[in-house]
C-alpha positions in Angstrom: -109.9 27.4 140.4 -109.9 27.6 144.2 -113.5 26.3 144.1 -112.4 23.3 142.1 -109.5 22.5 144.5 -111.9 22.9 147.4 -114.4 20.4 145.9 -111.6 17.9 145.2 -110.5 18.1 148.9 -114.1 17.6 150.0 -114.3 14.6 147.7 -111.1 13.1 149.1 -112.3 13.7 152.7 -115.6 12.0 151.9 -113.9 9.0 150.4 -111.6 8.8 153.5 -114.6 9.1 155.7 -116.4 6.3 153.9 -113.4 4.0 154.2 -112.9 4.9 157.8 -116.6 4.1 158.7 -116.5 0.9 156.6 -113.3 -0.5 158.3 -114.3 0.6 161.8 -117.7 -1.0 161.5 -116.5 -4.1 159.8 -113.7 -4.7 162.4 -115.8 -4.0 165.4 -118.6 -6.3 164.1 -116.1 -9.0 163.7 -114.7 -8.5 167.2 -118.1 -8.6 168.7 -118.8 -12.0 167.3 -115.2 -13.2 166.8 -115.9 -16.9 167.1 -118.5 -16.7 164.3 -116.1 -14.7 162.1 -113.4 -17.4 162.6 -115.9 -20.2 161.8 -116.9 -18.4 158.6 -113.3 -18.0 157.6 -112.7 -21.7 158.4 -115.5 -22.6 156.0 -114.0 -20.5 153.2 -112.7 -22.6 150.3 -109.9 -20.0 149.9 -108.7 -19.3 153.4 -109.6 -22.4 155.6 -106.0 -23.3 156.4 -105.1 -19.8 157.4 -108.3 -18.9 159.3 -106.6 -18.2 162.7 -104.0 -15.7 161.7 -106.1 -14.1 158.9 -108.9 -13.4 161.3 -106.6 -11.4 163.6 -104.7 -9.8 160.7 -107.8 -8.5 158.8 -109.2 -6.8 161.9 -105.8 -5.3 162.9 -105.2 -3.9 159.4 -108.7 -2.5 159.1 -108.4 -0.6 162.4 -104.9 0.5 161.6 -105.9 1.9 158.2 -109.0 3.6 159.8 -106.6 5.3 162.2 -104.2 6.5 159.5 -107.1 8.0 157.6 -107.7 10.4 160.5 -104.5 12.4 159.8 -103.8 14.3 156.6 -100.1 13.3 156.6 -100.8 9.6 156.5 -103.9 9.6 154.3 -102.0 8.7 151.1 -100.4 5.7 152.8 -103.8 4.8 154.3 -105.5 5.0 150.9 -102.9 2.8 149.3 -103.4 0.3 152.2 -107.2 0.5 151.7 -106.9 0.0 148.0 -104.7 -3.1 148.5 -107.1 -4.6 151.1 -110.2 -3.9 149.1 -108.5 -5.4 146.0 -107.9 -8.6 147.9 -111.5 -8.7 149.2 -112.7 -8.2 145.6 -110.4 -10.9 144.2 -111.5 -13.2 147.0 -115.2 -12.8 146.0 -114.4 -13.2 142.3 -112.6 -16.5 142.9 -115.4 -17.7 145.2 -118.0 -17.1 142.5 -116.1 -18.5 139.5 -113.4 -20.9 140.7 -114.3 -22.2 144.1 -115.7 -25.8 144.6 -118.5 -24.3 146.6 -119.9 -20.9 147.7 -119.9 -20.4 151.5 -122.0 -18.0 153.6 -121.2 -14.3 153.6 -118.7 -12.8 156.0 -121.0 -10.8 158.4 -121.4 -7.1 159.2 -123.3 -4.9 156.8 -122.3 -7.2 154.0 -124.2 -10.2 155.5 -127.5 -9.0 153.9 -125.9 -8.8 150.4 -125.7 -11.6 147.8 -122.2 -12.4 146.6 -122.8 -10.6 143.3 -123.9 -7.4 145.1 -121.0 -7.8 147.5 -118.6 -7.9 144.5 -120.1 -4.7 143.0 -119.9 -3.0 146.4 -116.2 -3.8 146.6 -115.5 -2.7 143.1 -117.1 0.7 143.9 -114.8 1.1 146.8 -111.7 0.1 144.8 -112.7 2.8 142.3 -113.2 5.4 145.0 -109.7 4.6 146.4 -108.2 5.1 143.0 -110.0 8.4 142.5 -108.9 9.7 145.9 -105.3 8.7 145.2 -105.3 10.5 141.8 -106.9 13.6 143.3 -104.2 13.7 146.0 -101.5 13.3 143.4 -102.9 16.1 141.3 -103.1 18.4 144.4 -99.5 17.6 145.2 -98.3 18.2 141.7 -97.3 14.5 141.1 -99.5 14.2 138.0 -97.2 16.4 136.0 -93.9 15.2 137.4 -94.3 11.4 137.7 -97.7 10.3 136.5 -96.5 7.0 134.9 -94.7 6.0 138.1 -97.6 6.9 140.3 -100.2 5.1 138.1 -97.8 2.1 137.9 -97.7 1.9 141.7 -101.5 1.8 141.9 -101.6 -0.9 139.2 -98.8 -2.9 140.8 -100.6 -2.8 144.2 -103.8 -4.1 142.7 -102.1 -6.9 140.7 -100.0 -7.8 143.7 -103.1 -8.0 146.0 -104.9 -10.2 143.5 -101.9 -12.5 143.1 -101.6 -12.8 146.9 -105.2 -14.0 147.2 -104.6 -16.5 144.3 -101.6 -17.9 146.1 -103.5 -18.2 149.4 -106.3 -20.0 147.5 -104.1 -22.6 145.9 -102.0 -23.3 149.0 -105.1 -23.5 151.3 -106.7 -26.0 149.0 -103.6 -28.2 149.1 -103.3 -28.0 152.9 -107.0 -28.7 153.5 -107.3 -31.7 151.2 -103.9 -33.3 151.8 -102.3 -31.8 155.0 -105.5 -30.9 156.9 -104.9 -29.1 160.2 -108.2 -30.5 161.5 -110.4 -27.9 159.8 -113.7 -29.3 158.4 -115.4 -28.0 155.2 -119.2 -27.8 155.4 -120.6 -27.0 151.9 -124.2 -26.2 151.8 -126.9 -28.8 150.8 -124.7 -31.9 150.7 -127.8 -34.0 151.5 -131.5 -33.4 151.2 -134.0 -35.4 153.2 -136.4 -37.5 151.2 -138.3 -39.8 153.6 -138.6 -40.7 157.2 -139.8 -44.2 157.9 -141.0 -45.4 161.3 -139.5 -48.8 161.9 -141.3 -49.3 165.2 -138.2 -51.1 166.7 -134.6 -50.1 167.3 -133.1 -53.5 166.5 -132.7 -53.0 162.7 -129.4 -52.8 160.9 -128.4 -52.3 157.2 -128.1 -55.6 155.4 -127.5 -54.1 152.0 -129.0 -52.4 149.0 -129.9 -53.3 145.4 -130.8 -50.4 143.1 -133.1 -48.0 144.9 -134.2 -50.6 147.6 -132.5 -50.7 151.0 -132.7 -54.0 153.0 -132.8 -54.0 156.8 -132.0 -57.0 159.0 -133.4 -57.4 162.5 -131.2 -58.7 165.3 -134.2 -60.0 167.2 -135.9 -61.5 164.2 -133.1 -62.7 162.0 -135.1 -64.6 159.4 -137.1 -61.6 158.3 -135.9 -58.6 156.2 -137.6 -55.3 155.6 -137.2 -53.9 152.1 -137.9 -50.1 151.7 -137.8 -48.1 148.5 -137.2 -44.4 148.0 -140.8 -43.5 148.6 -140.8 -45.2 152.0 -142.9 -48.2 150.9 -142.2 -51.3 152.9 -142.1 -55.0 152.0 -141.5 -57.7 154.6 -139.4 -60.6 153.3 -139.2 -64.0 154.9 -135.9 -66.0 154.5 -136.3 -69.7 153.9 -133.6 -71.5 156.0 -133.7 -75.0 157.2 -130.5 -75.3 159.3 -131.9 -73.9 162.5 -130.3 -76.3 165.0 -126.7 -75.1 164.9 -126.8 -73.1 168.1 -126.9 -69.7 166.5 -126.1 -66.8 168.8 -125.6 -63.7 166.7 -127.0 -64.0 163.1 -126.3 -61.2 160.7 -127.8 -61.0 157.2 -125.9 -59.4 154.3 -127.1 -58.8 150.7 -124.7 -58.3 147.9 -126.1 -58.1 144.4 -128.1 -61.3 143.7 -126.8 -63.1 146.8 -128.1 -63.1 150.4 -125.8 -64.4 153.2 -126.6 -65.6 156.7 -123.6 -65.4 159.0 -122.8 -66.2 162.6 -119.2 -66.0 163.8 -119.9 -67.9 167.0 -121.0 -71.2 165.4 -119.1 -70.4 163.0 -121.0 -70.6 159.7 -121.9 -68.8 156.6 -124.8 -69.8 154.3 -125.5 -68.3 150.9 -128.8 -68.0 149.0 -130.4 -66.1 146.2 -132.5 -63.0 146.3 -134.9 -64.3 143.6 -136.5 -66.8 146.0 -134.9 -65.9 149.3 -133.9 -69.5 149.9 -130.6 -69.9 151.8 -129.3 -73.4 151.1 -125.6 -73.4 150.3 -123.1 -73.6 153.2 -119.6 -72.1 152.7 -117.9 -74.9 154.7 -114.6 -74.4 156.5 -115.2 -70.9 157.8 -113.2 -70.2 161.0 -114.7 -68.2 163.9 -115.1 -64.5 163.2 -116.2 -61.3 164.9 -116.7 -59.3 161.6 -117.3 -60.5 158.1 -117.9 -59.0 154.7 -118.8 -61.0 151.5 -116.4 -60.1 148.7 -118.0 -62.4 146.1 -120.0 -65.7 146.1 -117.1 -67.7 147.4 -114.8 -65.2 149.1 -115.3 -63.7 152.6 -113.2 -61.1 154.3 -113.3 -61.4 158.1 -111.7 -60.5 161.4 -111.2 -62.7 164.4 -108.9 -62.7 167.5 -106.6 -65.7 166.7 -103.5 -63.5 166.3 -100.6 -63.3 168.7 -101.8 -63.0 172.3 -105.4 -63.3 171.0 -105.0 -60.0 169.1 -107.4 -59.1 166.3 -106.3 -60.2 162.8 -107.8 -59.9 159.4 -108.1 -62.8 157.0 -109.6 -63.9 153.7 -111.7 -67.1 153.4 -111.9 -68.9 150.1 -114.8 -71.4 149.9 -115.1 -74.3 147.4 -114.1 -77.9 147.2 -110.8 -77.1 148.9 -111.6 -74.2 151.4 -108.6 -72.0 152.3 -108.0 -69.3 154.9 -105.3 -66.7 154.4 -104.5 -64.5 157.3 -102.9 -61.0 156.9 -101.3 -60.3 160.3 -99.4 -57.3 158.8 -102.6 -55.2 158.3 -103.7 -54.3 161.9 -101.2 -52.5 164.0 -101.4 -53.0 167.8 -100.7 -50.1 170.1 -101.7 -51.3 173.5 -103.2 -54.7 173.8 -104.0 -55.8 170.2 -107.7 -56.3 170.9 -109.4 -53.1 172.1 -106.9 -50.8 170.5 -107.4 -52.5 167.1 -111.2 -52.6 167.3 -113.0 -51.1 164.3 -115.3 -51.6 161.3 -114.6 -53.8 158.2 -116.0 -52.7 154.8 -115.7 -54.0 151.3 -115.8 -51.6 148.3 -117.1 -53.4 145.3 -116.3 -50.7 142.8 -112.6 -50.4 143.8 -112.3 -54.0 144.9 -110.7 -53.1 148.1 -111.1 -53.9 151.8 -111.3 -51.1 154.3 -110.8 -51.3 158.1 -111.5 -48.2 160.2 -110.1 -48.1 163.7 -112.5 -46.9 166.4 -110.0 -45.2 168.7 -107.4 -43.6 166.4 -107.3 -41.6 163.1 -106.4 -44.4 160.8 -108.0 -46.7 158.3 -106.4 -49.6 156.4 -106.9 -50.1 152.6 -106.0 -53.6 151.3 -106.7 -55.6 148.1 -108.9 -58.7 148.2 -105.8 -60.9 148.7 -105.0 -59.1 152.0 -102.1 -57.0 150.6 -101.8 -53.6 152.1 -102.3 -50.8 149.6 -102.0 -47.8 152.0 -102.8 -46.6 155.4 -105.1 -43.6 155.4 -105.7 -41.0 158.1 -108.9 -39.2 159.1 -108.4 -35.4 159.7 -108.5 -35.5 163.5 -105.2 -35.7 165.4 -105.7 -38.8 167.6 -102.9 -41.0 166.4 -102.8 -43.3 169.5 -105.8 -45.0 171.0 -106.9 -43.4 174.3 -107.9 -46.5 176.2 -107.1 -48.2 179.5 -107.2 -52.0 179.6 -107.5 -54.1 182.8 -106.1 -57.7 182.8 -108.1 -60.2 185.0 -107.7 -63.8 186.0 -103.9 -64.1 185.5 -104.1 -62.1 182.3 -106.5 -64.5 180.7 -109.3 -61.9 180.5 -109.3 -58.3 179.5 -111.8 -55.5 179.8 -111.9 -51.7 179.5 -110.7 -50.1 182.7 -112.3 -46.7 181.7 -114.6 -45.5 179.0 -112.7 -45.3 175.7 -112.3 -42.1 173.7 -114.2 -42.9 170.5 -112.7 -41.3 167.3 -114.6 -42.8 164.4 -117.9 -44.5 165.2 -119.1 -46.0 161.9 -118.3 -46.0 158.2 -119.8 -46.6 154.8 -118.2 -46.7 151.4 -119.4 -46.2 147.8 -117.5 -45.7 144.5 -114.3 -43.9 145.4 -115.5 -42.3 148.6 -115.3 -43.3 152.3 -117.9 -41.9 154.7 -116.8 -41.7 158.4 -119.0 -40.7 161.4 -116.5 -38.8 163.4 -116.8 -38.2 167.2 -114.1 -35.5 167.5 -114.9 -31.8 167.0 -112.5 -29.9 164.7 -111.2 -26.4 165.0 -113.6 -23.5 164.7 -116.7 -25.7 165.2 -119.6 -24.8 167.4 -120.5 -27.1 170.2 -124.2 -26.7 169.5 -123.9 -28.4 166.1 -122.2 -31.4 167.7 -125.0 -31.6 170.3 -127.7 -31.6 167.7 -126.2 -33.7 164.9 -123.8 -36.5 163.8 -120.9 -35.3 161.7 -119.9 -37.3 158.6 -116.5 -36.8 157.0 -116.0 -37.8 153.4 -112.6 -39.0 152.0 -111.4 -39.7 148.4 -109.8 -43.1 148.4 -108.2 -42.6 145.0 -106.6 -39.2 145.8 -106.1 -40.2 149.4 -107.5 -36.9 150.5 -110.2 -35.3 152.6 -113.2 -34.0 150.6 -115.8 -32.4 152.9 -118.1 -32.9 155.9 -121.8 -32.6 156.6 -124.1 -32.9 159.6 -126.9 -35.3 160.0 -129.6 -34.0 162.4 -131.6 -36.4 164.4 -135.0 -36.0 166.1 -134.6 -34.8 169.7 -130.8 -34.5 169.1 -130.4 -38.3 168.8 -127.3 -39.6 167.1 -127.2 -42.0 164.2 -126.9 -45.7 164.9 -126.2 -47.1 161.5 -125.0 -45.7 158.2 -125.3 -46.8 154.5 -124.5 -45.2 151.2 -125.8 -46.3 147.8 -125.4 -44.6 144.4 -126.9 -41.2 145.0 -128.5 -41.8 148.4 -127.6 -41.9 152.1 -129.4 -43.9 154.7 -129.2 -43.5 158.4 -131.0 -45.2 161.3 -131.7 -43.0 164.3 -133.6 -44.6 167.1 -136.6 -46.3 165.5 -136.5 -44.0 162.4 -135.0 -44.7 159.0 -134.1 -41.5 157.2 -133.4 -41.4 153.5 -131.4 -38.5 152.0 -130.7 -37.5 148.4 -127.0 -36.8 148.0 -126.7 -33.3 146.3 -124.5 -30.3 145.8 -120.7 -30.7 145.8 -121.0 -34.2 147.3 -123.2 -35.3 144.3 -120.5 -34.0 142.0 -117.8 -35.9 143.9 -119.9 -39.1 143.7 -120.2 -38.8 139.9 -116.5 -38.5 139.4 -114.9 -41.6 137.8 
């Protein structure tokens, strides 16, 4: 009998020792690379929104439980705490594997070498060990005979409560990250996979458009020639046939939308339309006012931006070509903060699937979504916290000229849109992000225009740490120009699933 009691005490001591070693090692390893631990928590689909306080709380609780395990009087309390904590860890991994939108990297320490499935089994073993130790202690203290149902119920309640707490954290964190984001980015693995790199020889190319699996590049120094490139990197040079060459062109841009090709110059101003079957540009859309940005909506409708607003501020408008050309301005869309020109600078896009116009500000965390008649649908926000443009404007020649008095703080550099998604090249690092990643890559944030929510982010790495100069997205593929290179990526993983949603 005494031998049996002695063995049970040794078993309890061994379990307490294992827990103590586990928690001390885990907490110390987290402290030694605390920044990395916080980054990993921030990338968790369950705990992203609570990464800061959970990172400190987990370490503190682990060390506190390890301390309580040293003393016989506090071992029971410590084992209950260990059981609750390990139950939460187990529930966390189970939700990650079965209900999470993506599976992040492991959490470091000795567990870093384990797969998530092995990690789950490891935790379940320790949950079982804690239950065994608590039952052995209860038997030694005579609780098994007096109040076994109450004692067993306490253990069950602790496990269920711990699991429920993790579920609540998961649901609330998802809501916060997607709709009330505290500037924490999600980086799911393998959002894009590189297919091809194409040497363009020159850095004067821009994206003119895409049809099917072919991307078309315009050249600012050779405006009447296009470069068509397929997914295998095969190139075809296309010559545009255009006879009206004596109009004093200064800044020609080519745009391709479905079967139409457009030649545009806002300084003339003029827009000509042709067909991609023969690449002949013959039809002029007469009556077009001057513009600084333009996006074809259909064969006779052009969305544009110019600076004919109050005090020469930027203003968006819609041009309707035809026998009786019309221009409809929408002065309510752009919101001045400082001067109405530099502070409202941005990028204009047209989303053909949703039939909406998008305007992303360069220097603040806002984008405008309007219908093709210029009516505001909603104002969206990128996840950074720059609500007001950080620029300084100098007024010259009796306030008739303006220029930047200091380098502006760029927030969103370029955008692209496809289906219900908006892709934004952000210039502002978020919380728990490593500087090295920003030095080596360009970060793309993705937003759901239907749900008005943030989806995910991914880095685009350039050769020799160069940044992207142009961005385009088609159905299933992402294209970037970096220096003189065109890089084609296949959209994959969670991003591919998002693209396929209706």
